[in-house]
N, C-alpha and C positions, 0 to 999 in steps of 0.2 A: 407908324413905322411897323412894318410887318416882320414877324419873327421867322427865322429860318426853320423849316420842318426837319425833324431828326432824320439821320440817314441810318437805315437798317443794315447796312454793310454792302460794300461794292463787290462785285464778282471777283475781282483780283485778290481782295483780302480773304474771301472765303477759300480760294484756292491755296493760298499761301499757308492758312491754318490747317488745311486738310493734309498738305504735304508734310508738315511738322508732325502731326499726329500719326501719320503712317510711318514715318521715320522711327518714331519712338516705339511704335508696335514691332517694327522690324528688328530694332536692336534687342527689345525684350525677348522676342521669339528666338533670336540668334543666341542670346545668353541662356535661355531655357534649354535649347537644343544642346549647347556646349555642356551644360550641367548634366543633361540626360546622357550624353555621350561619355561623360567623365564617369557617372555613376555606373553606366553599362560596362565601361572598361574596368572599373574598380571591382565590380561584382564578377566580371568574367576572369580577371587576373587572380582575384582572391580564391574563386572556386577552382580554377585550373591549378593554382599553387597548392591548395589544400589536397586536391586529388593526387597530384604528383608526389606530395609528401607522404600521403597515405600509401601509396604504391611502392615507397621506398626509392624514389628518384629525387634526391635532394637538389641536384644541379638544375633540373627542369623545373622544379618548384621555385627555386630562388630566381630563375629567369623571369618568371611571371610576378614574383613578389620577393624583392631582395631582402626584406626583414622577417621572413617566415621563421619563426623561432623554432618550429618543429623540424624544418628542414635543416636549419643551421646546427641543431643539436644531432641529428642523423650525420651530417657531414663531419662534425666534431668527433663523434664517436667512432666513425669509420676511420678517420685519420689517426686517432689515438691507437686503435687496434693495429693499424699498418706501420706505427712508429713514427708517424709525422706529427710530433708533439707540438711544435710551434704553430703549424697550420690548424690543428685541433684546438689549441688555446685560443687563437684568433676567432675561429668560428663559435666556440663556446661563449667567449665575452660578447661577441656581436648578439647572440641569442639572448644573453642577459640585458643588453641594451634595449633590445626589442620588447623583451618582456621580463622585467626585474623579479617576477615570481616564477620564472622557469627553473624549477628545482632540478630537472634533468641536466641542465648546463652545469650546475654546481656538482652534480654527480660525475659528470665527464671531467671537470676540473680536478676533482678529487682523484679520479683515476690517473690523470695526467701527473699529478703530484706524486702518487705512488710509483708510477713508472719512472719518475724522475729522481726517486730515491729520497723522497721527503714524506715519511709516514705521518709525522705530526700534522703537517698542512693537510694531507689527504684525509686524516681522521676528522679535523676541524671542518673542512668543506663537506665532508659526508654527513656530519652531524647537522650542518646548516641545511643541507638538502633534505635530510630526514624530518627536520623540524617543520619544513614548508609543505611536505606531503607525506603524512603518515600512512596513507592508504595505498602505498606502493610496497607490496610485500617483498618484491625482490630487492628493493633499495634497503628496507628495514633489515632483511637478512644479511645483506652485505655489511651493514652498519654493525650488526651483532658480531660478525667475523672480525671486523676491524677493531672492535672494542676488546675482543679477546686477544688479538695480536698485540694491542697496546697494554694489556693487563687490566683493563677496566671490567673485572668480572661482574661486579655489582650492576654496572650499567648494562652489561650484556644480558644479565638475568632479568632485568627490568624490561628490557626490549622484548626478550623472549616471552615474558608473561603477556605483554601487550599484543604480540603476534599471535600467541595461542588463543587469546580471547577474541581476536578480530577474524582470524583466518583458521577455523576449525580444521580445514583440509590440510593444514601444514603441521598439525599436531604431532603426527608420527615422527617427522624429522626433528621437530622441536623437542619432543620427549626423549629422543636419542641423545640430543646434545645435553639436556638436563641430567639425564641418567649418567653420562660421562662426567659431568661437573660434580654431581652428587657422589660419585665413587671416590673422589679426593677428600680425605679427612680435613684438609686445610680449607677447601671451598664449600664443603657440605653445609656448614652453619649458614652461608648465604642463601643456599637453596632452601634450607629449613625456614629462614625468615620469610622467604617469598611464599612458601606453602602455608606458614602460619597466618597469612593474610586470607586464606581460604578462597583462592581464585576458582572460578568455575570449572576449571580443567584439572583440579587437584586429584579427584577420585580416579579419572581416566588415567592419569600419569602414574599414580601409585599402582593401579591394576596392571599397567604395562611395564612396570620396572623390572619385574622378574624375567619378562621376555627379553628385556634388553640385557639383564645381567642375571644368569641363573643362580649366582651366589646371592642369597637373600640377606647378606650382611648390610648392604646399603639400605634396603627397604626397612630393615630392623632398626637401623640408626635413625632413619627419617621418622618412623612411627614413634620411636621412644622420644625423640625431640618434640614432636607434635603433641604428645601427651602432656608435656609441661607448658604448652603454649596457651594462648587465649582462645584458639580454635582447635581443640583436640580432635583426634580422629572420629569421624562419624561411625554409626553402627555398621554401615555398609563397608566402610573402609577397614574396619576392624575384622569383619568377616572375610573380606578379600585377603587381608593379611594372613589370617589363619589358614585360609585355603591355600595361599601360595606356600606357606610353611609346609602344610601336608603335602602338597605336590611335589615339594622338594625333599620329601621324606624326613623332615625335621619335626617328627610327631611330638616329642617331648616339649620342645620349644613352643609348638602350636598350642598344645594342651595347657601348659602353664600360663601362656599369654591369655588363653581363653578363660581360665579360672580367675585371672585378674580382672576380667571384664565384668564378672558377675557381681550382683549385690550380695550383701551378707546373707540374706535369708535363702536366696537361690544357691548360693555356694554351700551353705549348710545342708541343703537337700541334696545336691549333687555329691558331696563328700560322704553322705550317709550311707550310700551304696556305690559300689565300683562300677555298676551299670546305671547310666544316666537315665532318669525318667522311666524306671522300670514299672512304676505304678501308673504311668501314662496320665498324670495329673498336671504336669508343668507344660507351659507353653513353649513350643519349639522356637529357639532363637535363631535358627538357620545355620548354626555351626555343624561341622561334621562330627561333632561329639554327642549330638542329640540323635534321635532316631531319624533316619533318612527314609522318607516314605514317597516312593514314586507312583506314577499313574500308569495303568495298564488296561487295555480293553478287556471287558468281561470280568474285571476284578474290582471289587469295591473294598477299600481299606478306610476304616474310620474308627475313632475313639468314642466311646460312650459308656454309660453306666452299666455295670454288670446286671443289675435288675433294679426294680423300683424301690426295693427295700434295703439296698446296699449302696453305700457311699464310694465303694471302690469303683475305679474305672477299668475298662477292658479295651484291648485293641481287637477289633473284629475284622476278619478277612473273609469275604464271600466270593467264591469262585462260580461263575455263571455257566461253566462248561467249556469244553474245548482244550486243545493243547497249548500249554502256557510255558514260556521261559521266564520263570518267577525269580527275579533277583532284585526285587523292588522294596525290600524292608531290611535294613541293616543299621548298625552303629559301629563307629570307630572307637576303639579302646586304647588306653595307654597303661597297661597293667606291668608292673615291674616283675622280674622273674620270682616265681614261686608257685605254690599249689593253690588252687581255687575251686570253688563250686558254683555253678550256675543253677538257679532253682526258680520255680514259678508255678502258675496254675494254668491249666488248659482245659477248654470245653470244645467239643466237636458235635456237629450236627450233619449226619449223612455225607461226611467228608470221603469222597471216592478218589483215590489216587493210588496207583499200583504199588509204589514202594514208600509211600508217605512223604509228608512234609518233615523236614528236620531243622533244628537250629545247629549251624555249623560255625565253628570257631577256628580261625587260622591266622598264622602271622602275616602281617601286611608288607613286610620288607619285599621290595620289588624282585630281588634275586633269591628269596627264601620263603616262598609262599607254602609253607608246610601247614597241614591240618593239625590242630591241637586236639580236637575231639568234636563230637556231635551227639545229639540226642537220639533216641530211637525214633523210627518214623511214626508220625502222627496220621491216623486214618480212622474211618469208621464213625461211631457216634458215642459220646461220653459226657456225663455231667462234669462239673467242675471237680478237677483232681489235680494233684501235685505232680511235678516232674522235676528231675534234677540230673546233672552229670558233672563229674569232676574232670579237671584238667590241670596240666602244669605248663606254665610259660617258662621256656628255656632261658638260659643265661645269655645266649649270643643270637644275633640276627632276628630278634623278635621284639624290637622296641615298641611296636604297635600291633594291635590285633584287630580283627574285624569279625563281628558277629552277624551272620546272615540267616534269614529263613529262606530255604530253598527247597525245591522238589528234588527228592533223592533219586534222581533219574540216571539210568545208564544208557537208555536209547531214547529216541524221540517219542516212541509210543508211551513211555513211562510218564510223560508230561501231561497226559490226559487227566484232568481234575475238575471236580465240581463239589459243591457243599460249602460248609461254613466251619470256621475254627476261630477261637477266641483265646487270648492270653491275657493274664493279669498278675499283678504282684511279682514281677520278675526281679531278680537281684543277683549279683555276684558277690560272694564272701570269700575272704582268704581263710584257708584252712591249714591245719598242721599236716605235713605230708605223712601218709601211712607208711608203716614199715615195709609193707609189700608194695608192688606196682599200683599205681594210681589208675583206677578204671577210666577209660576214655569214652565209654558209652554205657548208658544205663537206661532201662525202661522206665516210663513215667511212673512216679511213685504211687503205690496203692491202686494202680490201674491193672485191670486184667490184660493179658497180652493181646487178646483180640480186640479189646476196646481202644487202648491207646495205640495199638498197632506196632507189632514189631516191624523192623525195617523191611521185612519181606511179606508183611501181612497184607491180605487183599482187602477190598472195600466192604467189609462186613460190619454189621451193626451190633453194638454191644448191648448186654442186658442192663437194665436200670440198676443203679447202685442202691444198696439199702439205705 
């Protein structure tokens, strides 16, 4: 019995199988094409919607993408501004449904609540919005204003601190707000508490405070409060405070505060002479009550030893030649009314100046800058010799004084100067007033007129001292 040979497939069967495979491929291709078209439409609609939203056309944006949260927020904000509060509320809620993290929708709902006369709900919604997006400076600023309206002063100061740290460009406006709050005695402790945390903007705020309020009482109260805190004023902040007091012509208050910043040893040195650092041995602390030494071309000012065998220091000024407006060495004094004497030592080397250099003392009151006296003019050459002059501080309009080393010039030609001059062991002492009038000008002690130079002396050289 023969076995049937296997059949490898009839032509009809192969055709049927091929048509099935082609049909599956066609379905798959169609599905892929549909997906591609859908993706193309989605990308196109999303892109067009985003573009129209960015251009401020919310209606056209919503035509291409009905749940575009940006466009819905724009529409809600516009409707709220136009007084269409119900429509604005619907759009804002739709934006939140599309994106639950859309903080701007909460901001719009807060505005709607405020416009509807519900400040409590407005504040709650704004706080929610601010918590979701801290880096929106406009929103944070509105929250600060809302907190102030609701009486949450501490919260407003906290937000102001955060804004000042994050947005330095907003600090001028924020400082004005803090200055206004600090001016209130009831609110000031809250501002002090925030400053006591030593935020990075504290020094800048304290420096700007007098510009906000010319009356220094607020600054004084804040500095006083900080001194008792765990973050007392820095040296820079103290010097700024002193400078602001001087600028406000509160010289006595500035001087008293400055004395309080000194350590015991330095204060003892300062109080030993009414002229601070007259021996030029103390380090300048940057306050206006130390020597103020400026820089000027062709003029070299420095402190050094008088000589190799002497422990005393000297202030040396060397003029390289030329016409100079010299106002670059002075000290602010706070001497009470009374009679005084300024004395010191001077040395000159070929100092050529038509009418001499002089120490000049005058009242520092802005409306009463009267001169109290001056030395005779220094010029020529002289070894170390003494000089002094007496003066009287009047009872009125002379709370502070200024001692300047200046060229005794009447015309610009008198400012031509060259040579060297040195000063050492300068001091001011209080003296008993003489029965007759107190001299206001005296020649350098023990110096020949041509050596120390009378005020009209020319630049002649003195003979050596015996």
